[in-house]
DRENDO-1510 file (C-alpha; in Angstrom, 1 decimal, always signed):
<recs>
REC; n; res; u; v; w
REC; 1; MET; -193.2; -46.3; +168.1 .
REC; 2; ARG; -192.1; -46.6; +163.8 .
REC; 3; VAL; -190.1; -50.0; +165.0 .
REC; 4; ALA; -188.2; -50.9; +161.6 .
REC; 5; ARG; -186.7; -54.2; +160.9 .
REC; 6; LEU; -183.2; -53.0; +159.9 .
REC; 7; ARG; -181.8; -55.4; +157.5 .
REC; 8; LEU; -177.6; -55.9; +156.3 .
REC; 9; PHE; -175.6; -57.3; +153.7 .
REC; 10; ALA; -172.9; -58.0; +152.8 .
REC; 11; ASN; -169.5; -57.1; +155.0 .
REC; 12; LEU; -172.6; -54.6; +156.9 .
REC; 13; ARG; -174.2; -57.8; +158.3 .
REC; 14; GLU; -170.2; -58.5; +159.4 .
REC; 15; LEU; -169.4; -55.2; +160.9 .
REC; 16; ALA; -172.9; -55.0; +162.7 .
REC; 17; GLY; -172.6; -59.2; +163.9 .
REC; 18; THR; -176.0; -59.4; +162.8 .
REC; 19; GLY; -178.5; -59.5; +159.3 .
REC; 20; SER; -181.3; -57.7; +161.5 .
REC; 21; VAL; -182.2; -55.8; +163.8 .
REC; 22; ASP; -185.7; -53.5; +165.3 .
REC; 23; ILE; -185.4; -49.8; +165.6 .
REC; 24; ASP; -187.6; -47.1; +166.5 .
REC; 25; ALA; -187.3; -43.8; +164.2 .
REC; 26; ASP; -189.2; -41.2; +162.0 .
REC; 27; THR; -186.8; -40.8; +159.0 .
REC; 28; VAL; -184.0; -43.2; +157.2 .
REC; 29; GLY; -181.1; -40.8; +158.8 .
REC; 30; ASP; -182.3; -41.4; +162.1 .
REC; 31; LEU; -182.4; -44.8; +161.7 .
REC; 32; LEU; -178.7; -45.5; +160.6 .
REC; 33; SER; -177.3; -42.9; +162.5 .
REC; 34; GLN; -178.6; -44.7; +165.8 .
REC; 35; ALA; -177.3; -48.2; +164.3 .
REC; 36; GLY; -174.5; -46.3; +163.4 .
REC; 37; THR; -173.6; -45.7; +167.1 .
REC; 38; SER; -174.4; -49.0; +167.8 .
REC; 39; TYR; -172.4; -50.6; +165.7 .
REC; 40; GLY; -169.7; -48.4; +165.8 .
REC; 41; PRO; -167.1; -46.3; +163.6 .
REC; 42; SER; -166.4; -49.3; +161.0 .
REC; 43; PHE; -170.1; -49.2; +160.2 .
REC; 44; VAL; -170.3; -45.8; +159.5 .
REC; 45; ALA; -168.1; -45.9; +157.4 .
REC; 46; ALA; -169.1; -48.2; +155.4 .
REC; 47; LEU; -172.5; -46.7; +155.6 .
REC; 48; ASP; -170.7; -43.7; +153.3 .
REC; 49; THR; -170.8; -45.9; +150.2 .
REC; 50; ALA; -173.7; -47.9; +150.4 .
REC; 51; LYS; -177.4; -48.1; +148.8 .
REC; 52; VAL; -180.8; -48.1; +150.3 .
REC; 53; TRP; -184.4; -48.9; +150.2 .
REC; 54; VAL; -187.4; -49.1; +152.3 .
REC; 55; ASN; -190.1; -51.8; +151.6 .
REC; 56; GLY; -188.0; -52.1; +148.0 .
REC; 57; GLU; -188.0; -48.6; +147.2 .
REC; 58; PRO; -184.6; -46.5; +146.7 .
REC; 59; ALA; -184.7; -44.6; +149.6 .
REC; 60; THR; -182.4; -41.1; +151.1 .
REC; 61; PRO; -182.3; -40.3; +154.6 .
REC; 62; GLU; -185.1; -38.1; +154.4 .
REC; 63; SER; -187.4; -40.5; +153.9 .
REC; 64; ALA; -189.8; -41.7; +156.2 .
REC; 65; VAL; -189.9; -44.7; +158.8 .
REC; 66; ASN; -193.1; -46.1; +159.7 .
REC; 67; ALA; -194.0; -48.8; +161.7 .
REC; 68; GLY; -193.3; -52.4; +160.3 .
REC; 69; ASP; -191.3; -50.8; +157.5 .
REC; 70; GLU; -188.5; -52.7; +156.0 .
REC; 71; VAL; -184.8; -50.6; +155.6 .
REC; 72; ALA; -182.2; -52.8; +153.5 .
REC; 73; VAL; -178.4; -51.3; +153.5 .
REC; 74; ILE; -176.3; -53.0; +151.1 .
REC; 75; PRO; -172.9; -51.6; +150.3 .
REC; 76; PRO; -171.8; -51.5; +146.6 .
REC; 77; VAL; -170.6; -54.0; +144.3 .
REC; 78; SER; -166.4; -54.8; +145.5 .
REC; 79; GLY; -164.8; -53.4; +141.8 .
REC; 80; GLY; -163.9; -57.0; +140.3 .
REC; 81; ALA; -167.5; -58.2; +140.7 .
REC; 82; ALA; -168.5; -54.9; +139.2 .
REC; 83; ALA; -166.5; -55.7; +135.8 .
REC; 84; LEU; -167.9; -59.2; +135.8 .
REC; 85; MET; -171.8; -57.8; +136.0 .
REC; 86; ASP; -170.5; -55.2; +133.4 .
REC; 87; ASN; -169.8; -57.1; +130.9 .
REC; 88; PRO; -172.0; -58.1; +128.6 .
REC; 89; ASN; -170.2; -60.7; +126.9 .
REC; 90; ILE; -169.9; -62.7; +130.3 .
REC; 91; SER; -174.1; -63.0; +130.6 .
REC; 92; ILE; -174.2; -64.7; +127.1 .
REC; 93; PHE; -171.9; -66.6; +128.1 .
REC; 94; GLY; -174.1; -68.0; +130.4 .
REC; 95; VAL; -177.2; -68.4; +127.8 .
REC; 96; LEU; -175.0; -70.1; +125.2 .
REC; 97; GLY; -173.0; -71.9; +127.8 .
REC; 98; SER; -176.5; -73.2; +129.3 .
REC; 99; ALA; -178.1; -74.0; +125.6 .
REC; 100; VAL; -175.0; -75.9; +125.1 .
REC; 101; LEU; -175.5; -78.1; +127.4 .
REC; 102; LEU; -179.4; -78.7; +127.6 .
REC; 103; SER; -179.0; -79.3; +123.8 .
REC; 104; VAL; -175.9; -82.1; +124.0 .
REC; 105; THR; -177.9; -84.2; +126.9 .
REC; 106; ASN; -181.3; -83.3; +125.2 .
REC; 107; ALA; -179.8; -85.0; +121.8 .
REC; 108; TYR; -177.0; -87.5; +123.0 .
REC; 109; LEU; -178.0; -88.9; +126.6 .
REC; 110; SER; -180.9; -89.5; +128.4 .
REC; 111; VAL; -184.0; -88.0; +129.6 .
REC; 112; ALA; -182.9; -88.3; +133.2 .
REC; 113; TRP; -179.7; -86.1; +132.4 .
REC; 114; PHE; -181.6; -83.8; +130.2 .
REC; 115; ALA; -183.8; -83.3; +134.0 .
REC; 116; ALA; -180.6; -83.2; +135.8 .
REC; 117; SER; -179.1; -80.4; +133.5 .
REC; 118; LEU; -182.5; -78.6; +133.4 .
REC; 119; VAL; -182.1; -78.7; +137.3 .
REC; 120; LEU; -179.3; -77.1; +137.0 .
REC; 121; VAL; -179.7; -74.4; +134.8 .
REC; 122; LEU; -182.4; -73.3; +136.6 .
REC; 123; SER; -181.1; -73.5; +139.5 .
REC; 124; LEU; -177.3; -71.5; +138.8 .
REC; 125; TRP; -180.1; -68.9; +137.1 .
REC; 126; ALA; -182.6; -68.4; +140.4 .
REC; 127; VAL; -179.2; -68.3; +142.4 .
REC; 128; ASP; -178.5; -65.2; +140.9 .
REC; 129; ILE; -181.4; -63.7; +140.1 .
REC; 130; VAL; -182.3; -63.8; +144.1 .
REC; 131; ARG; -179.1; -62.3; +144.8 .
REC; 132; GLU; -179.1; -59.1; +142.2 .
REC; 133; THR; -183.1; -58.9; +142.9 .
REC; 134; ASN; -182.1; -58.7; +146.7 .
REC; 135; THR; -179.5; -56.4; +146.2 .
REC; 136; GLY; -182.8; -54.0; +145.5 .
REC; 137; GLY; -184.0; -54.5; +149.4 .
REC; 138; MET; -186.4; -57.0; +147.6 .
REC; 139; ALA; -185.3; -59.5; +150.1 .
REC; 140; MET; -186.8; -62.3; +147.4 .
REC; 141; GLN; -185.7; -66.0; +149.3 .
REC; 142; LEU; -184.2; -68.7; +147.3 .
REC; 143; PRO; -184.9; -72.2; +148.3 .
REC; 144; PRO; -189.0; -71.7; +147.1 .
REC; 145; VAL; -187.5; -71.2; +143.8 .
REC; 146; LEU; -185.0; -74.1; +144.2 .
REC; 147; VAL; -188.2; -76.5; +144.8 .
REC; 148; GLY; -190.2; -74.9; +141.9 .
REC; 149; ILE; -187.9; -76.3; +140.1 .
REC; 150; MET; -187.2; -79.4; +141.1 .
REC; 151; ALA; -190.9; -80.0; +141.5 .
REC; 152; GLY; -191.8; -79.6; +138.4 .
REC; 153; THR; -189.2; -81.3; +137.0 .
REC; 154; ALA; -189.9; -84.4; +138.5 .
REC; 155; PHE; -194.2; -84.4; +139.1 .
REC; 156; VAL; -193.6; -84.0; +135.3 .
REC; 157; VAL; -191.1; -87.2; +134.6 .
REC; 158; ALA; -193.2; -89.5; +137.7 .
REC; 159; SER; -196.2; -88.2; +135.3 .
REC; 160; PRO; -198.4; -90.4; +133.6 .
REC; 161; GLY; -197.8; -90.4; +129.8 .
REC; 162; ASP; -201.9; -89.3; +129.3 .
REC; 163; ASP; -200.8; -86.5; +132.3 .
REC; 164; ARG; -197.7; -84.9; +130.9 .
REC; 165; GLY; -200.0; -81.9; +129.0 .
REC; 166; PHE; -201.8; -78.8; +130.4 .
REC; 167; ALA; -203.2; -80.6; +133.3 .
REC; 168; ALA; -199.4; -82.0; +135.0 .
REC; 169; PHE; -198.8; -78.7; +133.9 .
REC; 170; GLY; -201.5; -76.5; +135.9 .
REC; 171; LEU; -200.4; -78.9; +139.1 .
REC; 172; VAL; -197.1; -77.6; +138.8 .
REC; 173; LEU; -198.7; -74.2; +138.9 .
REC; 174; VAL; -201.2; -74.6; +141.9 .
REC; 175; ILE; -197.8; -76.3; +143.5 .
REC; 176; SER; -195.4; -73.9; +143.3 .
REC; 177; LEU; -198.1; -71.4; +144.8 .
REC; 178; ILE; -198.0; -72.8; +147.2 .
REC; 179; VAL; -194.9; -73.8; +148.0 .
REC; 180; SER; -194.0; -69.4; +147.9 .
REC; 181; LEU; -197.0; -68.5; +150.4 .
REC; 182; VAL; -196.0; -71.6; +152.6 .
REC; 183; TRP; -192.6; -70.2; +152.4 .
REC; 184; SER; -194.0; -66.9; +153.2 .
REC; 185; VAL; -196.1; -67.7; +156.5 .
REC; 186; ALA; -193.1; -69.6; +157.9 .
REC; 187; VAL; -189.9; -67.3; +157.5 .
REC; 188; GLU; -190.2; -64.1; +159.3 .
REC; 189; GLU; -188.3; -61.9; +156.7 .
REC; 190; ALA; -190.0; -63.4; +153.6 .
REC; 191; ARG; -193.8; -61.7; +155.1 .
REC; 192; HIS; -193.3; -58.7; +153.7 .
REC; 193; LEU; -195.3; -58.1; +150.6 .
REC; 194; SER; -192.3; -57.3; +148.3 .
REC; 195; ALA; -190.7; -60.6; +149.4 .
REC; 196; VAL; -194.1; -62.2; +149.1 .
REC; 197; ALA; -194.5; -61.1; +145.4 .
REC; 198; SER; -191.2; -61.8; +143.7 .
REC; 199; THR; -190.5; -65.2; +146.1 .
REC; 200; THR; -193.8; -66.2; +144.1 .
REC; 201; VAL; -193.5; -65.0; +140.0 .
REC; 202; ILE; -189.5; -66.0; +140.4 .
REC; 203; THR; -190.4; -69.7; +142.0 .
REC; 204; THR; -193.7; -69.8; +139.3 .
REC; 205; MET; -191.6; -68.6; +136.6 .
REC; 206; ALA; -188.7; -71.5; +137.3 .
REC; 207; SER; -191.2; -74.3; +137.6 .
REC; 208; LEU; -193.5; -73.8; +134.8 .
REC; 209; ALA; -189.9; -73.5; +132.4 .
REC; 210; ALA; -188.7; -77.3; +134.3 .
REC; 211; ALA; -192.0; -78.2; +133.9 .
REC; 212; SER; -193.1; -77.3; +130.9 .
REC; 213; MET; -189.3; -78.0; +128.9 .
REC; 214; MET; -189.3; -81.9; +130.0 .
REC; 215; ALA; -193.0; -82.3; +129.3 .
REC; 216; ALA; -192.3; -81.3; +125.6 .
REC; 217; ARG; -189.3; -83.5; +125.8 .
REC; 218; LEU; -191.6; -86.2; +126.3 .
REC; 219; VAL; -194.3; -85.5; +124.8 .
REC; 220; GLY; -192.9; -83.9; +121.8 .
REC; 221; GLY; -189.2; -85.7; +121.7 .
REC; 222; ALA; -186.0; -84.4; +121.2 .
REC; 223; THR; -186.4; -82.6; +117.8 .
REC; 224; VAL; -189.0; -79.8; +119.6 .
REC; 225; THR; -186.6; -79.0; +122.4 .
REC; 226; GLY; -183.8; -79.4; +120.1 .
REC; 227; VAL; -185.7; -76.3; +117.8 .
REC; 228; PHE; -186.2; -74.3; +120.7 .
REC; 229; LEU; -182.8; -74.9; +122.2 .
REC; 230; ILE; -181.4; -73.4; +118.9 .
REC; 231; GLN; -184.0; -71.2; +118.8 .
REC; 232; VAL; -182.1; -69.7; +122.0 .
REC; 233; ILE; -178.5; -70.5; +120.8 .
REC; 234; VAL; -179.0; -68.3; +117.9 .
REC; 235; ALA; -180.5; -65.4; +119.6 .
REC; 236; GLY; -177.5; -65.3; +122.7 .
REC; 237; ILE; -175.0; -65.2; +119.9 .
REC; 238; ALA; -177.1; -62.9; +117.3 .
REC; 239; THR; -177.1; -60.1; +120.7 .
REC; 240; MET; -173.5; -60.8; +121.5 .
REC; 241; ILE; -172.8; -60.0; +117.8 .
REC; 242; ALA; -174.9; -56.8; +118.0 .
REC; 243; PHE; -173.2; -56.0; +121.3 .
REC; 244; ARG; -169.8; -56.2; +119.7 .
REC; 245; VAL; -170.6; -53.9; +116.1 .
REC; 246; ALA; -173.1; -51.4; +118.3 .
REC; 247; ILE; -175.0; -50.6; +115.7 .
REC; 248; LEU; -178.8; -52.6; +115.4 .
REC; 249; ASP; -180.1; -52.8; +118.7 .
REC; 250; PRO; -179.0; -56.6; +120.1 .
REC; 251; SER; -182.7; -57.2; +121.2 .
REC; 252; ILE; -184.2; -57.2; +118.3 .
REC; 253; VAL; -181.3; -58.6; +116.2 .
REC; 254; GLY; -181.5; -61.4; +119.2 .
REC; 255; SER; -185.7; -61.6; +118.7 .
REC; 256; LEU; -184.9; -61.8; +114.7 .
REC; 257; GLY; -182.6; -65.0; +115.1 .
REC; 258; ALA; -184.5; -66.9; +117.1 .
REC; 259; ILE; -186.9; -66.5; +114.8 .
REC; 260; ILE; -184.9; -67.4; +111.4 .
REC; 261; ALA; -183.5; -70.2; +113.7 .
REC; 262; GLY; -186.9; -71.6; +114.0 .
REC; 263; VAL; -187.6; -71.8; +110.6 .
REC; 264; VAL; -184.0; -72.6; +109.2 .
REC; 265; ALA; -184.1; -76.0; +112.3 .
REC; 266; ALA; -187.8; -76.5; +110.6 .
REC; 267; MET; -187.4; -77.0; +106.9 .
REC; 268; LEU; -184.1; -79.3; +107.7 .
REC; 269; TRP; -185.7; -81.6; +110.3 .
REC; 270; GLY; -189.1; -81.6; +107.8 .
REC; 271; LEU; -191.3; -80.0; +110.1 .
REC; 272; PRO; -194.5; -77.9; +109.7 .
REC; 273; VAL; -192.5; -74.1; +108.9 .
REC; 274; VAL; -196.0; -72.4; +109.5 .
REC; 275; GLU; -196.5; -74.3; +112.4 .
REC; 276; PHE; -192.7; -73.1; +113.7 .
REC; 277; VAL; -193.0; -69.6; +112.0 .
REC; 278; LEU; -195.6; -69.2; +115.1 .
REC; 279; VAL; -193.5; -70.6; +117.6 .
REC; 280; GLY; -190.3; -68.9; +116.9 .
REC; 281; VAL; -192.9; -65.6; +116.9 .
REC; 282; ALA; -193.8; -66.5; +120.5 .
REC; 283; VAL; -190.8; -67.6; +121.8 .
REC; 284; ALA; -189.0; -64.2; +119.8 .
REC; 285; LEU; -191.3; -62.0; +122.0 .
REC; 286; ALA; -191.2; -64.2; +125.2 .
REC; 287; LEU; -187.0; -63.7; +125.1 .
REC; 288; LEU; -187.8; -59.5; +125.1 .
REC; 289; ALA; -191.0; -60.0; +127.5 .
REC; 290; GLY; -188.4; -62.1; +129.7 .
REC; 291; LYS; -185.7; -59.7; +129.3 .
REC; 292; GLY; -187.7; -57.1; +130.1 .
REC; 293; PHE; -189.7; -58.8; +133.7 .
REC; 294; GLY; -185.9; -60.0; +134.6 .
REC; 295; GLY; -184.8; -56.2; +134.8 .
REC; 296; LEU; -187.3; -55.0; +136.4 .
REC; 297; CYS; -187.2; -57.7; +139.2 .
REC; 298; ARG; -183.3; -57.4; +139.2 .
REC; 299; THR; -183.1; -53.3; +139.4 .
REC; 300; GLY; -187.2; -52.0; +139.6 .
REC; 301; GLU; -186.5; -50.9; +136.0 .
REC; 302; PRO; -187.7; -52.9; +132.4 .
REC; 303; TYR; -184.5; -53.3; +130.7 .
REC; 304; VAL; -185.2; -53.7; +127.0 .
REC; 305; LEU; -182.8; -51.9; +124.7 .
REC; 306; ASP; -180.0; -52.7; +127.5 .
REC; 307; ARG; -178.4; -56.0; +129.5 .
REC; 308; PRO; -179.7; -57.0; +133.0 .
REC; 309; PRO; -177.5; -56.5; +135.4 .
REC; 310; GLY; -176.1; -60.2; +136.5 .
REC; 311; VAL; -173.8; -62.9; +135.5 .
REC; 312; LEU; -176.9; -64.9; +134.1 .
REC; 313; GLY; -179.1; -61.6; +133.0 .
REC; 314; ASP; -179.4; -63.1; +129.8 .
REC; 315; LEU; -181.3; -66.3; +131.0 .
REC; 316; ASP; -183.7; -64.5; +131.9 .
REC; 317; GLY; -185.8; -64.3; +128.9 .
REC; 318; ALA; -185.4; -67.6; +128.0 .
REC; 319; VAL; -186.5; -68.9; +131.0 .
REC; 320; LEU; -189.9; -67.1; +130.7 .
REC; 321; ALA; -190.0; -68.9; +126.8 .
REC; 322; ALA; -189.4; -71.9; +128.1 .
REC; 323; GLY; -192.2; -71.5; +130.2 .
REC; 324; LEU; -194.1; -70.7; +127.2 .
REC; 325; LEU; -193.0; -73.6; +124.7 .
REC; 326; LEU; -195.3; -76.5; +126.1 .
REC; 327; PRO; -198.6; -74.2; +125.9 .
REC; 328; VAL; -197.1; -72.4; +122.7 .
REC; 329; PHE; -196.4; -76.1; +120.9 .
REC; 330; TYR; -200.0; -77.3; +121.5 .
REC; 331; LEU; -202.0; -74.2; +121.2 .
REC; 332; VAL; -199.8; -73.8; +117.0 .
REC; 333; THR; -200.0; -78.2; +116.9 .
REC; 334; ALA; -203.9; -77.8; +117.8 .
REC; 335; ALA; -205.3; -74.5; +115.3 .
</recs>
C-alpha cells in the first residue's frame, strides 16, 4: 500500500469538509482522481486551477506517491489578494510602518511599550511568512513561532542585568529549538521533515530577533536600537525609490542606504563612526541574506534581485538583521 496524506487548503478544504485525508495511490493524478470521486464535481472543478506539492516540492499528475508522503493542494490566491501581494509598495510600507512604530516606542515610550510593539511586529511577520510558506506545501506551524517571539522578549526583560548578553541570547536559542521540536512531536501534521525544518528555522529566527532587539535596547540603550531602526527605515525608502525609478537594483540601493544611514546617525549622535560602519555593513548583508532566505521559505526559491511574495515579505531581511544586532554590536565594540 502507498497511503499518502492529502492536505487541502482554502475552498478545497471547505468543499471536502476536511483539511486532510489518507488515500492509497501510486501517482498524484490517481490520488486527486480518488479525491474528486469522493468530494464531487465542485471539488474537481476547483482542482483544475490548484497547485500541488509533494513533500514541499512542486508536483505533476505523473509524480509518484510513496507511503507516508504529504500531498498539499492549494488553490490560487483570489484576484484582489493577488494584486495586493504583487504590489511591492505594500510590503515596503509594511517595513516602514513597523520600523516607525518601533522607533517611536523606542525613543519616547517605556521599555514595556517597546517590548509590546516588538512582539506585535514580529507576530504579524510570523503570520505572513507562515501563510506564504504553507502555500508552498511546507506545513510550517505558527504557534511555536509566536511562543518563541514572546519567550525571546519576556526572558530578556526578566533577566538580571548581567545576563542580558550572550547568556540570555543563547538560552533563548535553546528555548526556541525545544519549543519547535516539542510541537513537532505533539502535533501530527507538524511531523513531516519540511514542517519540522521550516518551523524550527523561523521560530529560531523570530525569537532571536526579539531577544537581540530587547537586549540591545536594555544593554546599549535606545541609541543602539535607534540607529538600527533608522537603517531599516532608510533602506526601505531607498528600496521603494529604486523600484519606482527602475535604474538600479533595489536590493543594492537598500543596502547602501542602510550603511550610509548608520554612518550619518553615528556622526549625529557622537558615536564611534568606524564601529558603526562595520555595524552598517553587517546590517546591509543581513538584509540581503534575510531577503533571500525569506524568499526561499515563501516560494522555494531565493529572492535577491526581486521582492519575495507576501504583505510583509520585505521584513524578512530586517528580522534576520535584528537577530544579529546584539552579537554584531558586541563583537564590534569589543574589537
